[in-house]
DRENRO-375265 format. One record per atom (N, C-alpha, C): residue number from 1; atom name; x negated, y, z. Coordinates in pm, 1 decimal, always signed. Example, Ala and Ser with C-alpha at 12.3 -4.5 7.8 and 13.67 -1.06 7.14 Angstrom:
1 N -1319.0 -569.0 +780.0
1 CA -1230.0 -450.0 +780.0
1 C -1320.0 -330.0 +780.0
2 N -1285.0 -225.0 +708.0
2 CA -1367.0 -106.0 +714.0
2 C -1290.0 +3.0 +787.0
// end
This chain:
1 N -10589.7 +12182.5 +10848.8
1 CA -10487.2 +12116.9 +10857.2
1 C -10541.3 +11931.8 +10742.6
2 N -10580.2 +11829.4 +10813.1
2 CA -10630.7 +11730.4 +10713.9
2 C -10486.5 +11612.6 +10672.5
3 N -10493.7 +11622.1 +10574.8
3 CA -10337.8 +11552.0 +10527.9
3 C -10299.9 +11358.2 +10613.7
4 N -10206.8 +11387.0 +10583.3
4 CA -10154.5 +11273.9 +10680.1
4 C -10206.1 +11231.0 +10576.5
5 N -10210.3 +11079.5 +10664.8
5 CA -10265.3 +10961.7 +10647.6
5 C -10149.9 +10843.8 +10569.8
6 N -10215.7 +10729.1 +10494.5
6 CA -10053.8 +10640.5 +10478.9
6 C -10096.0 +10513.5 +10603.1
7 N -10031.1 +10450.9 +10626.6
7 CA -10043.9 +10296.8 +10721.7
7 C -10186.1 +10283.9 +10739.9
8 N -10291.7 +10229.4 +10800.7
8 CA -10364.9 +10136.1 +10783.6
8 C -10378.5 +10006.9 +10821.7
9 N -10321.1 +9868.7 +10707.1
9 CA -10325.1 +9793.8 +10766.4
9 C -10425.6 +9691.9 +10714.6
10 N -10446.1 +9530.6 +10782.2
10 CA -10441.8 +9384.9 +10778.4
10 C -10322.2 +9324.8 +10712.8
11 N -10338.7 +9259.7 +10571.2
11 CA -10265.6 +9189.8 +10485.1
11 C -10338.5 +9060.8 +10550.7
12 N -10270.0 +8977.5 +10494.5
12 CA -10268.0 +8772.5 +10507.5
12 C -10234.9 +8746.3 +10414.9
13 N -10303.5 +8686.7 +10270.1
13 CA -10221.4 +8643.2 +10171.5
13 C -10303.7 +8574.8 +10156.5
14 N -10200.8 +8468.4 +10035.4
14 CA -10276.0 +8339.3 +9982.3
14 C -10288.6 +8379.9 +9853.5
15 N -10412.4 +8315.2 +9803.2
15 CA -10468.5 +8360.1 +9602.6
15 C -10476.1 +8199.9 +9632.0
16 N -10492.0 +8236.1 +9509.5
16 CA -10538.2 +8104.1 +9334.8
16 C -10636.4 +8100.2 +9389.9
17 N -10716.6 +7978.2 +9382.0
17 CA -10831.1 +7956.8 +9361.0
17 C -10852.5 +7899.2 +9243.9
18 N -10986.7 +7827.5 +9203.0
18 CA -11058.7 +7803.5 +9145.8
18 C -11222.1 +7793.9 +9075.7
19 N -11255.6 +7666.6 +8999.9
19 CA -11370.5 +7614.3 +9007.7
19 C -11414.3 +7633.4 +8861.5
20 N -11524.4 +7680.5 +8806.0
20 CA -11555.2 +7717.2 +8731.9
20 C -11612.0 +7624.6 +8578.5
21 N -11697.1 +7508.1 +8663.3
21 CA -11777.0 +7412.1 +8635.1
21 C -11755.9 +7232.5 +8628.5
22 N -11793.9 +7207.2 +8544.7
22 CA -11729.8 +7043.9 +8561.1
22 C -11725.9 +6964.1 +8691.6
23 N -11700.0 +6938.3 +8704.2
23 CA -11716.6 +6808.3 +8835.0
23 C -11600.5 +6726.0 +8890.5
24 N -11612.9 +6612.2 +8961.4
24 CA -11575.9 +6457.4 +8967.1
24 C -11537.6 +6505.8 +9084.8
25 N -11500.1 +6585.8 +9223.9
25 CA -11484.7 +6641.2 +9327.3
25 C -11293.0 +6646.5 +9357.5
26 N -11294.2 +6636.3 +9467.7
26 CA -11102.0 +6609.2 +9491.3
26 C -11047.2 +6782.9 +9447.2
27 N -10930.0 +6766.9 +9401.8
27 CA -10945.7 +6964.3 +9360.5
27 C -10932.4 +6963.2 +9484.9
28 N -10864.0 +7087.5 +9486.1
28 CA -10798.5 +7209.3 +9586.9
28 C -10619.0 +7227.5 +9618.3
29 N -10608.1 +7155.4 +9681.7
29 CA -10478.1 +7092.0 +9721.6
29 C -10404.2 +7241.9 +9770.2
30 N -10471.9 +7423.7 +9841.0
30 CA -10414.9 +7431.6 +9935.2
30 C -10491.9 +7558.7 +9880.3
31 N -10405.0 +7683.3 +9852.4
31 CA -10447.4 +7819.1 +9830.6
31 C -10559.4 +7887.0 +9916.3
32 N -10587.2 +7907.1 +9852.0
32 CA -10679.0 +8032.5 +9950.6
32 C -10638.9 +8109.2 +10047.1
33 N -10696.5 +8171.8 +10189.0
33 CA -10609.0 +8248.1 +10307.4
33 C -10680.0 +8359.8 +10283.1
34 N -10701.2 +8468.2 +10290.7
34 CA -10757.9 +8603.3 +10267.1
34 C -10719.8 +8657.4 +10337.1
35 N -10808.9 +8775.5 +10367.0
35 CA -10758.7 +8923.1 +10494.7
35 C -10802.4 +9024.0 +10444.0
36 N -10716.8 +9132.0 +10431.2
36 CA -10737.4 +9246.8 +10300.1
36 C -10736.7 +9368.1 +10409.2
37 N -10830.8 +9504.8 +10461.4
37 CA -10777.3 +9578.0 +10568.3
37 C -10778.3 +9743.5 +10440.2
38 N -10680.8 +9844.4 +10497.5
38 CA -10672.6 +9913.1 +10384.5
38 C -10585.1 +10007.2 +10386.8
39 N -10561.3 +10102.7 +10313.2
39 CA -10471.2 +10213.9 +10359.9
39 C -10353.6 +10193.9 +10253.6
40 N -10229.6 +10168.6 +10347.6
40 CA -10102.3 +10134.1 +10273.9
40 C -10049.5 +10285.1 +10155.9
41 N -10087.1 +10271.8 +10042.9
41 CA -10096.1 +10331.4 +9949.4
41 C -9939.1 +10317.6 +9889.7
42 N -9897.6 +10210.2 +9814.8
42 CA -9749.3 +10145.5 +9788.7
42 C -9739.5 +10079.6 +9873.8
43 N -9594.7 +10072.1 +9882.7
43 CA -9522.5 +9946.5 +9983.5
43 C -9372.5 +9947.1 +9896.7
44 N -9455.8 +9834.4 +9769.3
44 CA -9335.3 +9814.0 +9691.9
44 C -9274.8 +9702.5 +9756.7
45 N -9123.6 +9679.3 +9689.6
45 CA -9081.1 +9519.8 +9706.8
45 C -9106.8 +9431.8 +9669.9
46 N -9192.8 +9486.2 +9492.1
46 CA -9245.3 +9340.8 +9465.5
46 C -9467.0 +9322.6 +9496.6
47 N -9539.9 +9430.4 +9498.4
47 CA -9655.3 +9411.2 +9535.2
47 C -9608.8 +9534.0 +9639.8
48 N -9733.6 +9516.7 +9729.2
48 CA -9797.3 +9637.0 +9882.6
48 C -9970.0 +9640.3 +9794.6
49 N -9954.1 +9805.3 +9767.3
49 CA -10093.6 +9848.0 +9733.4
49 C -10244.3 +9878.9 +9848.1
50 N -10349.3 +9870.7 +9843.1
50 CA -10418.7 +9936.1 +9963.3
50 C -10511.7 +9952.7 +9933.1
51 N -10581.6 +10077.0 +9949.4
51 CA -10735.1 +10156.0 +9909.7
51 C -10784.0 +10142.3 +9969.0
52 N -10929.2 +10117.1 +9964.6
52 CA -11019.8 +10072.4 +10120.0
52 C -11078.9 +10229.3 +10163.7
53 N -11048.0 +10314.2 +10080.2
53 CA -11127.2 +10459.3 +10092.9
53 C -11082.5 +10553.4 +10077.3
54 N -11028.3 +10658.6 +10194.2
54 CA -10952.7 +10753.6 +10144.6
54 C -11041.6 +10893.0 +10203.5
55 N -11005.3 +11010.5 +10116.3
55 CA -11106.7 +11142.5 +10134.1
55 C -11020.8 +11250.3 +10236.4
56 N -11027.8 +11317.1 +10244.9
56 CA -10983.2 +11412.3 +10374.3
56 C -10928.0 +11491.2 +10292.3
57 N -10924.4 +11525.7 +10147.0
57 CA -10887.5 +11616.6 +10081.6
57 C -10726.8 +11660.5 +10083.1
58 N -10641.5 +11735.7 +10025.6
58 CA -10543.1 +11731.5 +9997.5
58 C -10468.3 +11742.4 +9882.2
59 N -10492.1 +11691.2 +9788.7
59 CA -10394.8 +11553.6 +9831.8
59 C -10532.8 +11481.7 +9872.6
60 N -10476.4 +11287.4 +9942.5
60 CA -10688.3 +11259.9 +9942.1
60 C -10713.5 +11195.3 +9804.1
61 N -10816.6 +11199.5 +9759.9
61 CA -10846.5 +11098.5 +9703.7
61 C -10848.8 +11001.3 +9729.4
62 N -10881.3 +10848.9 +9661.2
62 CA -10856.8 +10757.3 +9730.3
62 C -10961.8 +10614.6 +9608.2
63 N -10948.9 +10516.8 +9684.7
63 CA -11110.5 +10433.9 +9562.1
63 C -11082.2 +10267.6 +9670.0
64 N -11148.0 +10188.6 +9550.9
64 CA -11068.8 +10049.4 +9577.6
64 C -11005.5 +10005.8 +9629.8
65 N -10852.3 +10040.4 +9525.7
65 CA -10779.9 +9953.4 +9510.9
65 C -10724.9 +9812.7 +9521.3
66 N -10645.1 +9804.7 +9605.9
66 CA -10632.6 +9617.0 +9572.8
66 C -10477.1 +9638.2 +9586.2
67 N -10411.1 +9560.7 +9478.9
67 CA -10293.7 +9508.1 +9477.4
67 C -10212.8 +9394.0 +9495.2
68 N -10148.4 +9371.5 +9591.4
68 CA -10156.9 +9180.3 +9627.4
68 C -9968.9 +9169.3 +9647.4
69 N -9923.4 +9063.3 +9542.2
69 CA -9820.4 +9022.8 +9523.9
69 C -9701.7 +9002.0 +9649.9
70 N -9595.4 +9116.5 +9711.0
70 CA -9482.6 +9037.5 +9799.9
70 C -9509.9 +8909.4 +9803.4
71 N -9516.8 +8836.6 +9722.6
71 CA -9493.3 +8633.7 +9759.0
71 C -9597.3 +8573.4 +9807.3
72 N -9690.1 +8684.7 +9795.1
72 CA -9886.0 +8678.7 +9835.6
72 C -9895.2 +8662.3 +10018.3
73 N -9811.3 +8777.0 +10005.4
73 CA -9819.5 +8796.4 +10161.4
73 C -9762.4 +8704.7 +10282.9
74 N -9849.6 +8658.9 +10426.8
74 CA -9815.4 +8605.8 +10476.6
74 C -9759.8 +8667.9 +10653.9
75 N -9818.0 +8838.3 +10624.3
75 CA -9821.9 +8898.4 +10730.4
75 C -9959.1 +8980.8 +10668.7
76 N -9804.3 +9106.4 +10752.9
76 CA -9890.1 +9242.1 +10770.5
76 C -9873.5 +9245.2 +10919.8
77 N -10004.6 +9383.7 +10998.9
77 CA -10009.1 +9399.7 +11059.8
77 C -10063.3 +9531.6 +11102.7
78 N -9980.1 +9653.2 +11175.6
78 CA -10048.1 +9822.4 +11150.0
78 C -10169.4 +9767.2 +11199.1
79 N -10245.8 +9878.5 +11180.1
79 CA -10340.3 +9900.4 +11254.9
79 C -10373.6 +10029.1 +11288.4
80 N -10366.3 +10081.6 +11448.3
80 CA -10361.1 +10208.8 +11479.0
80 C -10449.7 +10300.8 +11466.6
81 N -10435.8 +10469.3 +11462.1
81 CA -10570.1 +10532.9 +11463.5
81 C -10551.4 +10633.7 +11528.0
82 N -10602.7 +10682.2 +11552.8
82 CA -10635.0 +10770.8 +11678.3
82 C -10562.3 +10851.7 +11613.1
// end
């Protein structure tokens, strides 16, 4: 029997943006809107962590983790799996 996996989610969030080189253009005035998909392996009050890859091992191994501060998250949508 395969282990139960965490929820699969789409997280929409706002990120900082930066310019690395000298320039005289107008500065960015809005945060960068991002979307990330992954298995919700940590559902904390201050941060959410998703993993892009999960194995069928028991317990599952995971790779490609990303932690997003809750204050940056604008929306979380559960993706239904079979």
